[in-house]
PyMOL Python script that loads the backbone (N, CA, C, O; Angstrom):
from pymol import cmd

cmd.read_pdbstr("""\
ATOM      1  N   MET A   1    -190.527   5.317 218.460  1.00  0.00           N
ATOM      2  CA  MET A   1    -189.456   6.084 217.888  1.00  0.00           C
ATOM      3  C   MET A   1    -188.268   5.178 217.483  1.00  0.00           C
ATOM      4  O   MET A   1    -187.639   5.402 216.449  1.00  0.00           O
ATOM      5  N   MET A   2    -187.980   4.185 218.286  1.00  0.00           N
ATOM      6  CA  MET A   2    -186.892   3.260 217.962  1.00  0.00           C
ATOM      7  C   MET A   2    -187.188   2.504 216.678  1.00  0.00           C
ATOM      8  O   MET A   2    -186.282   2.263 215.880  1.00  0.00           O
ATOM      9  N   ASN A   3    -188.468   2.119 216.463  1.00  0.00           N
ATOM     10  CA  ASN A   3    -188.812   1.430 215.228  1.00  0.00           C
ATOM     11  C   ASN A   3    -188.560   2.316 214.026  1.00  0.00           C
ATOM     12  O   ASN A   3    -188.060   1.848 213.004  1.00  0.00           O
ATOM     13  N   ALA A   4    -188.897   3.580 214.136  1.00  0.00           N
ATOM     14  CA  ALA A   4    -188.657   4.527 213.024  1.00  0.00           C
ATOM     15  C   ALA A   4    -187.166   4.666 212.767  1.00  0.00           C
ATOM     16  O   ALA A   4    -186.734   4.711 211.615  1.00  0.00           O
ATOM     17  N   GLN A   5    -186.380   4.735 213.829  1.00  0.00           N
ATOM     18  CA  GLN A   5    -184.917   4.842 213.654  1.00  0.00           C
ATOM     19  C   GLN A   5    -184.373   3.575 213.045  1.00  0.00           C
ATOM     20  O   GLN A   5    -183.513   3.633 212.167  1.00  0.00           O
ATOM     21  N   SER A   6    -184.852   2.435 213.489  1.00  0.00           N
ATOM     22  CA  SER A   6    -184.405   1.151 212.928  1.00  0.00           C
ATOM     23  C   SER A   6    -184.738   1.060 211.455  1.00  0.00           C
ATOM     24  O   SER A   6    -183.912   0.628 210.651  1.00  0.00           O
ATOM     25  N   ASP A   7    -185.955   1.470 211.095  1.00  0.00           N
ATOM     26  CA  ASP A   7    -186.355   1.467 209.687  1.00  0.00           C
ATOM     27  C   ASP A   7    -185.471   2.393 208.864  1.00  0.00           C
ATOM     28  O   ASP A   7    -185.079   2.049 207.749  1.00  0.00           O
ATOM     29  N   ALA A   8    -185.159   3.552 209.401  1.00  0.00           N
ATOM     30  CA  ALA A   8    -184.321   4.514 208.697  1.00  0.00           C
ATOM     31  C   ALA A   8    -182.913   3.967 208.507  1.00  0.00           C
ATOM     32  O   ALA A   8    -182.314   4.137 207.445  1.00  0.00           O
ATOM     33  N   VAL A   9    -182.383   3.306 209.539  1.00  0.00           N
ATOM     34  CA  VAL A   9    -181.048   2.711 209.445  1.00  0.00           C
ATOM     35  C   VAL A   9    -181.068   1.585 208.413  1.00  0.00           C
ATOM     36  O   VAL A   9    -180.153   1.480 207.597  1.00  0.00           O
ATOM     37  N   GLU A  10    -182.091   0.752 208.440  1.00  0.00           N
ATOM     38  CA  GLU A  10    -182.168  -0.360 207.499  1.00  0.00           C
ATOM     39  C   GLU A  10    -182.263   0.176 206.046  1.00  0.00           C
ATOM     40  O   GLU A  10    -181.624  -0.362 205.142  1.00  0.00           O
ATOM     41  N   ARG A  11    -183.049   1.213 205.842  1.00  0.00           N
ATOM     42  CA  ARG A  11    -183.145   1.802 204.489  1.00  0.00           C
ATOM     43  C   ARG A  11    -181.785   2.370 204.057  1.00  0.00           C
ATOM     44  O   ARG A  11    -181.368   2.189 202.913  1.00  0.00           O
ATOM     45  N   ALA A  12    -181.115   3.042 204.959  1.00  0.00           N
ATOM     46  CA  ALA A  12    -179.799   3.610 204.636  1.00  0.00           C
ATOM     47  C   ALA A  12    -178.800   2.508 204.301  1.00  0.00           C
ATOM     48  O   ALA A  12    -177.983   2.661 203.393  1.00  0.00           O
ATOM     49  N   LEU A  13    -178.865   1.413 205.023  1.00  0.00           N
ATOM     50  CA  LEU A  13    -177.975   0.280 204.729  1.00  0.00           C
ATOM     51  C   LEU A  13    -178.268  -0.317 203.367  1.00  0.00           C
ATOM     52  O   LEU A  13    -177.347  -0.697 202.644  1.00  0.00           O
ATOM     53  N   TRP A  14    -179.566  -0.407 203.002  1.00  0.00           N
ATOM     54  CA  TRP A  14    -179.918  -0.911 201.685  1.00  0.00           C
ATOM     55  C   TRP A  14    -179.368  -0.021 200.585  1.00  0.00           C
ATOM     56  O   TRP A  14    -178.871  -0.514 199.573  1.00  0.00           O
ATOM     57  N   VAL A  15    -179.457   1.297 200.781  1.00  0.00           N
ATOM     58  CA  VAL A  15    -178.898   2.225 199.806  1.00  0.00           C
ATOM     59  C   VAL A  15    -177.365   2.024 199.701  1.00  0.00           C
ATOM     60  O   VAL A  15    -176.812   1.991 198.602  1.00  0.00           O
ATOM     61  N   ALA A  16    -176.710   1.893 200.836  1.00  0.00           N
ATOM     62  CA  ALA A  16    -175.273   1.661 200.823  1.00  0.00           C
ATOM     63  C   ALA A  16    -174.914   0.375 200.103  1.00  0.00           C
ATOM     64  O   ALA A  16    -173.940   0.331 199.352  1.00  0.00           O
ATOM     65  N   ILE A  17    -175.699  -0.678 200.328  1.00  0.00           N
ATOM     66  CA  ILE A  17    -175.494  -1.958 199.642  1.00  0.00           C
ATOM     67  C   ILE A  17    -175.605  -1.778 198.141  1.00  0.00           C
ATOM     68  O   ILE A  17    -174.754  -2.246 197.384  1.00  0.00           O
ATOM     69  N   GLN A  18    -176.648  -1.103 197.719  1.00  0.00           N
ATOM     70  CA  GLN A  18    -176.852  -0.874 196.274  1.00  0.00           C
ATOM     71  C   GLN A  18    -175.699  -0.095 195.674  1.00  0.00           C
ATOM     72  O   GLN A  18    -175.222  -0.435 194.591  1.00  0.00           O
ATOM     73  N   ARG A  19    -175.245   0.939 196.353  1.00  0.00           N
ATOM     74  CA  ARG A  19    -174.145   1.757 195.830  1.00  0.00           C
ATOM     75  C   ARG A  19    -172.846   0.968 195.760  1.00  0.00           C
ATOM     76  O   ARG A  19    -172.097   1.069 194.789  1.00  0.00           O
ATOM     77  N   LEU A  20    -172.586   0.181 196.797  1.00  0.00           N
ATOM     78  CA  LEU A  20    -171.362  -0.625 196.774  1.00  0.00           C
ATOM     79  C   LEU A  20    -171.409  -1.708 195.703  1.00  0.00           C
ATOM     80  O   LEU A  20    -170.392  -1.995 195.072  1.00  0.00           O
ATOM     81  N   GLU A  21    -172.575  -2.311 195.490  1.00  0.00           N
ATOM     82  CA  GLU A  21    -172.701  -3.288 194.405  1.00  0.00           C
ATOM     83  C   GLU A  21    -172.455  -2.616 193.061  1.00  0.00           C
ATOM     84  O   GLU A  21    -171.797  -3.186 192.190  1.00  0.00           O
ATOM     85  N   GLU A  22    -172.976  -1.423 192.891  1.00  0.00           N
ATOM     86  CA  GLU A  22    -172.761  -0.661 191.653  1.00  0.00           C
ATOM     87  C   GLU A  22    -171.258  -0.353 191.503  1.00  0.00           C
ATOM     88  O   GLU A  22    -170.696  -0.496 190.417  1.00  0.00           O
ATOM     89  N   ARG A  23    -170.623   0.065 192.593  1.00  0.00           N
ATOM     90  CA  ARG A  23    -169.180   0.350 192.545  1.00  0.00           C
ATOM     91  C   ARG A  23    -168.386  -0.876 192.142  1.00  0.00           C
ATOM     92  O   ARG A  23    -167.440  -0.780 191.360  1.00  0.00           O
ATOM     93  N   LEU A  24    -168.771  -2.040 192.677  1.00  0.00           N
ATOM     94  CA  LEU A  24    -168.075  -3.280 192.294  1.00  0.00           C
ATOM     95  C   LEU A  24    -168.191  -3.539 190.800  1.00  0.00           C
ATOM     96  O   LEU A  24    -167.213  -3.917 190.155  1.00  0.00           O
ATOM     97  N   ARG A  25    -169.384  -3.335 190.248  1.00  0.00           N
ATOM     98  CA  ARG A  25    -169.582  -3.565 188.802  1.00  0.00           C
ATOM     99  C   ARG A  25    -168.707  -2.606 187.978  1.00  0.00           C
ATOM    100  O   ARG A  25    -168.086  -3.013 186.996  1.00  0.00           O
ATOM    101  N   VAL A  26    -168.666  -1.352 188.382  1.00  0.00           N
ATOM    102  CA  VAL A  26    -167.848  -0.372 187.661  1.00  0.00           C
ATOM    103  C   VAL A  26    -166.364  -0.723 187.789  1.00  0.00           C
ATOM    104  O   VAL A  26    -165.639  -0.740 186.794  1.00  0.00           O
ATOM    105  N   LEU A  27    -165.922  -1.001 189.001  1.00  0.00           N
ATOM    106  CA  LEU A  27    -164.517  -1.359 189.209  1.00  0.00           C
ATOM    107  C   LEU A  27    -164.142  -2.591 188.405  1.00  0.00           C
ATOM    108  O   LEU A  27    -163.046  -2.643 187.846  1.00  0.00           O
ATOM    109  N   GLU A  28    -165.008  -3.575 188.332  1.00  0.00           N
ATOM    110  CA  GLU A  28    -164.699  -4.789 187.560  1.00  0.00           C
ATOM    111  C   GLU A  28    -164.539  -4.451 186.075  1.00  0.00           C
ATOM    112  O   GLU A  28    -163.629  -4.958 185.418  1.00  0.00           O
ATOM    113  N   ARG A  29    -165.411  -3.605 185.552  1.00  0.00           N
ATOM    114  CA  ARG A  29    -165.291  -3.201 184.139  1.00  0.00           C
ATOM    115  C   ARG A  29    -163.965  -2.456 183.928  1.00  0.00           C
ATOM    116  O   ARG A  29    -163.256  -2.699 182.952  1.00  0.00           O
ATOM    117  N   MET A  30    -163.647  -1.556 184.848  1.00  0.00           N
ATOM    118  CA  MET A  30    -162.420  -0.798 184.722  1.00  0.00           C
ATOM    119  C   MET A  30    -161.190  -1.712 184.850  1.00  0.00           C
ATOM    120  O   MET A  30    -160.193  -1.527 184.152  1.00  0.00           O
ATOM    121  N   ARG A  31    -161.277  -2.676 185.730  1.00  0.00           N
ATOM    122  CA  ARG A  31    -160.190  -3.633 185.903  1.00  0.00           C
ATOM    123  C   ARG A  31    -159.969  -4.432 184.619  1.00  0.00           C
ATOM    124  O   ARG A  31    -158.834  -4.592 184.172  1.00  0.00           O
ATOM    125  N   ARG A  32    -161.061  -4.935 184.025  1.00  0.00           N
ATOM    126  CA  ARG A  32    -160.935  -5.686 182.768  1.00  0.00           C
ATOM    127  C   ARG A  32    -160.312  -4.836 181.674  1.00  0.00           C
ATOM    128  O   ARG A  32    -159.474  -5.318 180.911  1.00  0.00           O
ATOM    129  N   SER A  33    -160.711  -3.588 181.593  1.00  0.00           N
ATOM    130  CA  SER A  33    -160.157  -2.667 180.609  1.00  0.00           C
ATOM    131  C   SER A  33    -158.645  -2.470 180.820  1.00  0.00           C
ATOM    132  O   SER A  33    -157.862  -2.513 179.871  1.00  0.00           O
ATOM    133  N   ALA A  34    -158.261  -2.258 182.072  1.00  0.00           N
ATOM    134  CA  ALA A  34    -156.846  -2.080 182.392  1.00  0.00           C
ATOM    135  C   ALA A  34    -156.068  -3.340 182.043  1.00  0.00           C
ATOM    136  O   ALA A  34    -154.956  -3.268 181.520  1.00  0.00           O
ATOM    137  N   GLU A  35    -156.662  -4.496 182.336  1.00  0.00           N
ATOM    138  CA  GLU A  35    -155.981  -5.774 182.020  1.00  0.00           C
ATOM    139  C   GLU A  35    -155.797  -5.918 180.513  1.00  0.00           C
ATOM    140  O   GLU A  35    -154.717  -6.286 180.051  1.00  0.00           O
ATOM    141  N   GLU A  36    -156.844  -5.629 179.747  1.00  0.00           N
ATOM    142  CA  GLU A  36    -156.782  -5.743 178.297  1.00  0.00           C
ATOM    143  C   GLU A  36    -155.714  -4.808 177.711  1.00  0.00           C
ATOM    144  O   GLU A  36    -155.092  -5.129 176.698  1.00  0.00           O
ATOM    145  N   ARG A  37    -155.511  -3.680 178.338  1.00  0.00           N
ATOM    146  CA  ARG A  37    -154.545  -2.683 177.834  1.00  0.00           C
ATOM    147  C   ARG A  37    -153.159  -2.861 178.426  1.00  0.00           C
ATOM    148  O   ARG A  37    -152.238  -2.121 178.079  1.00  0.00           O
ATOM    149  N   GLY A  38    -152.999  -3.822 179.306  1.00  0.00           N
ATOM    150  CA  GLY A  38    -151.693  -4.052 179.908  1.00  0.00           C
ATOM    151  C   GLY A  38    -151.279  -2.973 180.888  1.00  0.00           C
ATOM    152  O   GLY A  38    -150.086  -2.747 181.088  1.00  0.00           O
ATOM    153  N   GLN A  39    -152.244  -2.303 181.503  1.00  0.00           N
ATOM    154  CA  GLN A  39    -151.956  -1.239 182.466  1.00  0.00           C
ATOM    155  C   GLN A  39    -151.820  -1.852 183.863  1.00  0.00           C
ATOM    156  O   GLN A  39    -152.781  -1.912 184.629  1.00  0.00           O
ATOM    157  N   HIS A  40    -150.614  -2.299 184.170  1.00  0.00           N
ATOM    158  CA  HIS A  40    -150.371  -3.091 185.385  1.00  0.00           C
ATOM    159  C   HIS A  40    -150.563  -2.279 186.666  1.00  0.00           C
ATOM    160  O   HIS A  40    -151.075  -2.810 187.651  1.00  0.00           O
ATOM    161  N   VAL A  41    -150.167  -1.007 186.675  1.00  0.00           N
ATOM    162  CA  VAL A  41    -150.344  -0.184 187.862  1.00  0.00           C
ATOM    163  C   VAL A  41    -151.842   0.003 188.148  1.00  0.00           C
ATOM    164  O   VAL A  41    -152.302  -0.146 189.280  1.00  0.00           O
ATOM    165  N   SER A  42    -152.577   0.331 187.091  1.00  0.00           N
ATOM    166  CA  SER A  42    -154.042   0.486 187.235  1.00  0.00           C
ATOM    167  C   SER A  42    -154.689  -0.820 187.664  1.00  0.00           C
ATOM    168  O   SER A  42    -155.594  -0.825 188.498  1.00  0.00           O
ATOM    169  N   LEU A  43    -154.231  -1.916 187.101  1.00  0.00           N
ATOM    170  CA  LEU A  43    -154.780  -3.212 187.451  1.00  0.00           C
ATOM    171  C   LEU A  43    -154.623  -3.516 188.935  1.00  0.00           C
ATOM    172  O   LEU A  43    -155.555  -4.011 189.568  1.00  0.00           O
ATOM    173  N   ARG A  44    -153.438  -3.221 189.501  1.00  0.00           N
ATOM    174  CA  ARG A  44    -153.225  -3.425 190.941  1.00  0.00           C
ATOM    175  C   ARG A  44    -154.165  -2.515 191.759  1.00  0.00           C
ATOM    176  O   ARG A  44    -154.738  -2.946 192.759  1.00  0.00           O
ATOM    177  N   TYR A  45    -154.312  -1.267 191.323  1.00  0.00           N
ATOM    178  CA  TYR A  45    -155.186  -0.353 192.020  1.00  0.00           C
ATOM    179  C   TYR A  45    -156.621  -0.888 192.042  1.00  0.00           C
ATOM    180  O   TYR A  45    -157.266  -0.908 193.090  1.00  0.00           O
ATOM    181  N   PHE A  46    -157.115  -1.322 190.872  1.00  0.00           N
ATOM    182  CA  PHE A  46    -158.471  -1.830 190.809  1.00  0.00           C
ATOM    183  C   PHE A  46    -158.656  -3.100 191.628  1.00  0.00           C
ATOM    184  O   PHE A  46    -159.702  -3.291 192.248  1.00  0.00           O
ATOM    185  N   ASP A  47    -157.654  -3.963 191.636  1.00  0.00           N
ATOM    186  CA  ASP A  47    -157.734  -5.166 192.472  1.00  0.00           C
ATOM    187  C   ASP A  47    -157.837  -4.793 193.940  1.00  0.00           C
ATOM    188  O   ASP A  47    -158.625  -5.388 194.675  1.00  0.00           O
ATOM    189  N   GLU A  48    -157.048  -3.809 194.379  1.00  0.00           N
ATOM    190  CA  GLU A  48    -157.120  -3.372 195.789  1.00  0.00           C
ATOM    191  C   GLU A  48    -158.471  -2.744 196.100  1.00  0.00           C
ATOM    192  O   GLU A  48    -159.047  -3.016 197.153  1.00  0.00           O
ATOM    193  N   GLU A  49    -158.990  -1.903 195.197  1.00  0.00           N
ATOM    194  CA  GLU A  49    -160.290  -1.272 195.402  1.00  0.00           C
ATOM    195  C   GLU A  49    -161.413  -2.298 195.419  1.00  0.00           C
ATOM    196  O   GLU A  49    -162.350  -2.185 196.209  1.00  0.00           O
ATOM    197  N   LEU A  50    -161.323  -3.291 194.556  1.00  0.00           N
ATOM    198  CA  LEU A  50    -162.324  -4.371 194.536  1.00  0.00           C
ATOM    199  C   LEU A  50    -162.335  -5.101 195.881  1.00  0.00           C
ATOM    200  O   LEU A  50    -163.398  -5.407 196.422  1.00  0.00           O
ATOM    201  N   GLU A  51    -161.146  -5.374 196.411  1.00  0.00           N
ATOM    202  CA  GLU A  51    -161.058  -6.082 197.702  1.00  0.00           C
ATOM    203  C   GLU A  51    -161.646  -5.230 198.823  1.00  0.00           C
ATOM    204  O   GLU A  51    -162.432  -5.724 199.631  1.00  0.00           O
ATOM    205  N   ARG A  52    -161.266  -3.942 198.877  1.00  0.00           N
ATOM    206  CA  ARG A  52    -161.772  -3.055 199.927  1.00  0.00           C
ATOM    207  C   ARG A  52    -163.293  -2.889 199.821  1.00  0.00           C
ATOM    208  O   ARG A  52    -163.996  -2.937 200.831  1.00  0.00           O
ATOM    209  N   THR A  53    -163.790  -2.698 198.620  1.00  0.00           N
ATOM    210  CA  THR A  53    -165.217  -2.515 198.420  1.00  0.00           C
ATOM    211  C   THR A  53    -165.981  -3.783 198.775  1.00  0.00           C
ATOM    212  O   THR A  53    -167.047  -3.713 199.387  1.00  0.00           O
ATOM    213  N   SER A  54    -165.448  -4.934 198.399  1.00  0.00           N
ATOM    214  CA  SER A  54    -166.088  -6.221 198.742  1.00  0.00           C
ATOM    215  C   SER A  54    -166.170  -6.400 200.248  1.00  0.00           C
ATOM    216  O   SER A  54    -167.195  -6.842 200.767  1.00  0.00           O
ATOM    217  N   GLU A  55    -165.095  -6.061 200.957  1.00  0.00           N
ATOM    218  CA  GLU A  55    -165.097  -6.178 202.412  1.00  0.00           C
ATOM    219  C   GLU A  55    -166.123  -5.248 203.039  1.00  0.00           C
ATOM    220  O   GLU A  55    -166.841  -5.632 203.963  1.00  0.00           O
ATOM    221  N   ALA A  56    -166.186  -4.027 202.534  1.00  0.00           N
ATOM    222  CA  ALA A  56    -167.185  -3.057 203.067  1.00  0.00           C
ATOM    223  C   ALA A  56    -168.598  -3.557 202.793  1.00  0.00           C
ATOM    224  O   ALA A  56    -169.478  -3.450 203.648  1.00  0.00           O
ATOM    225  N   LEU A  57    -168.807  -4.095 201.613  1.00  0.00           N
ATOM    226  CA  LEU A  57    -170.136  -4.608 201.272  1.00  0.00           C
ATOM    227  C   LEU A  57    -170.519  -5.772 202.190  1.00  0.00           C
ATOM    228  O   LEU A  57    -171.660  -5.846 202.647  1.00  0.00           O
ATOM    229  N   SER A  58    -169.599  -6.658 202.458  1.00  0.00           N
ATOM    230  CA  SER A  58    -169.880  -7.780 203.354  1.00  0.00           C
ATOM    231  C   SER A  58    -170.237  -7.303 204.747  1.00  0.00           C
ATOM    232  O   SER A  58    -171.167  -7.821 205.365  1.00  0.00           O
ATOM    233  N   THR A  59    -169.502  -6.315 205.248  1.00  0.00           N
ATOM    234  CA  THR A  59    -169.782  -5.766 206.574  1.00  0.00           C
ATOM    235  C   THR A  59    -171.172  -5.137 206.625  1.00  0.00           C
ATOM    236  O   THR A  59    -171.931  -5.380 207.563  1.00  0.00           O
ATOM    237  N   ILE A  60    -171.501  -4.344 205.636  1.00  0.00           N
ATOM    238  CA  ILE A  60    -172.797  -3.671 205.625  1.00  0.00           C
ATOM    239  C   ILE A  60    -173.930  -4.676 205.455  1.00  0.00           C
ATOM    240  O   ILE A  60    -174.990  -4.528 206.063  1.00  0.00           O
ATOM    241  N   ARG A  61    -173.708  -5.698 204.631  1.00  0.00           N
ATOM    242  CA  ARG A  61    -174.739  -6.759 204.515  1.00  0.00           C
ATOM    243  C   ARG A  61    -174.982  -7.459 205.855  1.00  0.00           C
ATOM    244  O   ARG A  61    -176.117  -7.768 206.220  1.00  0.00           O
ATOM    245  N   MET A  62    -173.874  -7.701 206.580  1.00  0.00           N
ATOM    246  CA  MET A  62    -174.003  -8.337 207.915  1.00  0.00           C
ATOM    247  C   MET A  62    -174.810  -7.434 208.842  1.00  0.00           C
ATOM    248  O   MET A  62    -175.692  -7.919 209.552  1.00  0.00           O
ATOM    249  N   LEU A  63    -174.531  -6.148 208.851  1.00  0.00           N
ATOM    250  CA  LEU A  63    -175.267  -5.217 209.696  1.00  0.00           C
ATOM    251  C   LEU A  63    -176.741  -5.180 209.287  1.00  0.00           C
ATOM    252  O   LEU A  63    -177.622  -5.215 210.146  1.00  0.00           O
ATOM    253  N   GLN A  64    -177.004  -5.112 208.014  1.00  0.00           N
ATOM    254  CA  GLN A  64    -178.384  -5.079 207.515  1.00  0.00           C
ATOM    255  C   GLN A  64    -179.125  -6.333 207.906  1.00  0.00           C
ATOM    256  O   GLN A  64    -180.284  -6.275 208.318  1.00  0.00           O
ATOM    257  N   SER A  65    -178.466  -7.460 207.778  1.00  0.00           N
ATOM    258  CA  SER A  65    -179.045  -8.728 208.146  1.00  0.00           C
ATOM    259  C   SER A  65    -179.357  -8.783 209.631  1.00  0.00           C
ATOM    260  O   SER A  65    -180.390  -9.315 210.038  1.00  0.00           O
ATOM    261  N   SER A  66    -178.461  -8.231 210.437  1.00  0.00           N
ATOM    262  CA  SER A  66    -178.657  -8.213 211.898  1.00  0.00           C
ATOM    263  C   SER A  66    -179.871  -7.372 212.253  1.00  0.00           C
ATOM    264  O   SER A  66    -180.673  -7.768 213.098  1.00  0.00           O
ATOM    265  N   ILE A  67    -180.013  -6.232 211.624  1.00  0.00           N
ATOM    266  CA  ILE A  67    -181.185  -5.385 211.881  1.00  0.00           C
ATOM    267  C   ILE A  67    -182.448  -6.099 211.438  1.00  0.00           C
ATOM    268  O   ILE A  67    -183.464  -6.055 212.133  1.00  0.00           O
ATOM    269  N   GLY A  68    -182.394  -6.748 210.300  1.00  0.00           N
ATOM    270  CA  GLY A  68    -183.561  -7.458 209.791  1.00  0.00           C
ATOM    271  C   GLY A  68    -183.996  -8.592 210.691  1.00  0.00           C
ATOM    272  O   GLY A  68    -185.192  -8.854 210.816  1.00  0.00           O
ATOM    273  N   ARG A  69    -183.048  -9.275 211.324  1.00  0.00           N
ATOM    274  CA  ARG A  69    -183.374 -10.393 212.214  1.00  0.00           C
ATOM    275  C   ARG A  69    -183.776  -9.923 213.614  1.00  0.00           C
ATOM    276  O   ARG A  69    -184.693 -10.465 214.230  1.00  0.00           O
ATOM    277  N   ASP A  70    -183.071  -8.911 214.092  1.00  0.00           N
ATOM    278  CA  ASP A  70    -183.200  -8.565 215.510  1.00  0.00           C
ATOM    279  C   ASP A  70    -184.010  -7.293 215.751  1.00  0.00           C
ATOM    280  O   ASP A  70    -184.033  -6.789 216.874  1.00  0.00           O
ATOM    281  N   GLY A  71    -184.654  -6.778 214.754  1.00  0.00           N
ATOM    282  CA  GLY A  71    -185.416  -5.564 214.950  1.00  0.00           C
ATOM    283  C   GLY A  71    -184.494  -4.412 215.268  1.00  0.00           C
ATOM    284  O   GLY A  71    -183.552  -4.142 214.523  1.00  0.00           O
ATOM    285  N   ASP A  72    -184.754  -3.725 216.375  1.00  0.00           N
ATOM    286  CA  ASP A  72    -183.972  -2.537 216.712  1.00  0.00           C
ATOM    287  C   ASP A  72    -182.853  -2.795 217.693  1.00  0.00           C
ATOM    288  O   ASP A  72    -182.340  -1.847 218.288  1.00  0.00           O
ATOM    289  N   THR A  73    -182.453  -4.040 217.887  1.00  0.00           N
ATOM    290  CA  THR A  73    -181.453  -4.328 218.891  1.00  0.00           C
ATOM    291  C   THR A  73    -180.117  -3.676 218.596  1.00  0.00           C
ATOM    292  O   THR A  73    -179.354  -3.379 219.514  1.00  0.00           O
ATOM    293  N   LEU A  74    -179.826  -3.448 217.314  1.00  0.00           N
ATOM    294  CA  LEU A  74    -178.580  -2.766 216.951  1.00  0.00           C
ATOM    295  C   LEU A  74    -178.547  -1.375 217.515  1.00  0.00           C
ATOM    296  O   LEU A  74    -177.484  -0.877 217.884  1.00  0.00           O
ATOM    297  N   LEU A  75    -179.702  -0.736 217.588  1.00  0.00           N
ATOM    298  CA  LEU A  75    -179.767   0.635 218.055  1.00  0.00           C
ATOM    299  C   LEU A  75    -179.840   0.743 219.574  1.00  0.00           C
ATOM    300  O   LEU A  75    -179.618   1.821 220.124  1.00  0.00           O
ATOM    301  N   THR A  76    -180.144  -0.347 220.252  1.00  0.00           N
ATOM    302  CA  THR A  76    -180.319  -0.280 221.705  1.00  0.00           C
ATOM    303  C   THR A  76    -179.181  -0.884 222.486  1.00  0.00           C
ATOM    304  O   THR A  76    -179.154  -0.782 223.713  1.00  0.00           O
ATOM    305  N   ASP A  77    -178.242  -1.509 221.811  1.00  0.00           N
ATOM    306  CA  ASP A  77    -177.076  -2.118 222.495  1.00  0.00           C
ATOM    307  C   ASP A  77    -176.174  -1.079 223.086  1.00  0.00           C
ATOM    308  O   ASP A  77    -175.156  -1.418 223.690  1.00  0.00           O
TER     309      ASP A  77
END
""", "prot")
cmd.dss("prot")
cmd.show_as("cartoon", "prot")
cmd.util.cbc("prot")
cmd.orient("prot")
């Protein structure tokens, strides 16, 4: 049962990684557009969102990597 839970968690983390990577791409396009249009308030917002999303992505990648290396130890600690 723990292996099934570990697999489910790993799959969920992969989905989260994919969605956050997609969000980064969209935010970057929106940021470039705001920059080209001189929208300074929007530009600051997108910069902040890019930073927050990048941090979240790094954290989730670290968790996914830990599960991949250690099997189900994340679930049993």
